[in-house]
N, C-alpha and C positions, 0 to 999 in steps of 0.2 A: 766074766762080768760079775761084779758084785754090787749089791744094793744097800744103801744106808749103813747100818751098824754091821752088816755082813763084810763091809770093807775092812773092818778091824780084824777079822779072821785072816784075810788075805795078807795084811801088813805083818801080821804075827807069824804066820806059817809059811809064807812064800819068800820071805827075805827080800822084799821089794825095797827099792831106793827111795822110799816115801815113808813119812811118819805122820801120826795123827797130831795135828797142830793144837788140838785141844786137850791133850793128855794132862797137861798141867794146869788147866783152867778149873779151878775150884768152885763148887756150887755157890758160895756167897758172891763170887766175883763174876761168874758166867751161868747164865741160864737161858735156854730156848727150848721151852717145853712143847711147842707146837705153834710155829709161827710161819707166816708168808713173808719171804725176804726177797730182795732184789738180787739179780744175778747177771753176770756179764759172760757172754759166750764167744768162743773163737769160732765164727761161722765158716771159716775155711776148712775146719776139721770135719770129716764125714759124720761123726757122732753128733755134731751140733747142726747138721744140715736142717734148714728150715726154721731155726730159732733166731729170734732177734739178737742184735749185738749186745744190747744192754737194757735193763729194766724189767726183764720178764720175771714174773713171780714163780717162786718155788716154795714148796712146803717142806719145812724142816722140823724134825721132832728128835732131839737128842742125836743129831746127825754129826759125823765127823767132818773135819776140814783137814786139808793136807798140805804139808811142806815137802818139797823135794830135797833129799839128802844129797848134798854135793859129794862126788867121789871122783878123785883123779883116776883117769884111765877108763872111764865109762864109755863103752862103745856106743851105746844108744841110751839117750837120755829120756826121762819121761816128759810127756807133752801135756801141758794144761789145756784142757777143753773148756772149762768154765770155772770161774772164780767170783768170790764176793767182791764187789767194787769198793772203793773208797766212798765215804760219806754215809748218809743215813740208809741202812739196809732194811729196816722194818717197814713192811707195808701193811701187816695186820697181825695181830696177837701180841706177844710179850717177848722181849729180848733185853737181857742184861749183860753187859760186857762186850758190846758190838766190836770193840777194838780186837778181840781175839779171832774175829772172822774176817775183818777187813784185809783184802789182798791175799787171802788164803784160797787155795784151790778147792773146788767142790767136785769136779769131774775131771779125771786125769787118765791118761793112757800110759801104761807103764810096760816097757819091753821085758819080756821074761823068755829066755831061750830063743826058740824059733817063732814064738808067739807074742802075745800081748795080753795084758790084764786091763780091763776098763773098770775103773773104780767110779761108780755113781754114788756120790756121798750123800745122797737123800733119797727117800723112797719114791722114785718116779712112777711106780706102779700102784700106789695107793688110790682107791676109788675117790677119795675126797681131795686128791691132788689137783692142782690146776692143770687142765687138760693138756696144755702145750707141752708138758714135760714128757708125756707118753712117747714123743718123738725121740727122745734120748734113749729110751728102752729099745724101740724098734730099730732105730739107726745103729745101735750097738750090736744088736743081733745080725743085722745085715752086714756091718762092717767085719764081723768076726769071720765071715766066709771069704773075705778079700785076702789075697795073697800079697 
């Protein structure tokens, strides 16, 4: 399990079939220095258990967003657990270049060998974080023990 910018380490070192959707977003075009944004969750996935389907607030601060890299012959494909929905994402703070986030994944499960990597693309553990996102952290820990 990785959190916020720690996900970039996993993308770089583990050879996951996911990339950072914001890698080409230049600062004049995109900025999200610390904002509360809307999120859409796949509530059928164990990591998103207890979350609302849409509209829940998450705190992002220079957080990555993800694209799945399509590859022929992939046995197991990554699963999007949460993504930024279409429309106005900003609930509080500052956001420039909203188009770079719309429809991009923010929480994703990526198969790796006999296991899985959970990329939590924002800091779910921060004390100033909206309280509901702590569920993602604890659900991920619990889900890691499931075979």
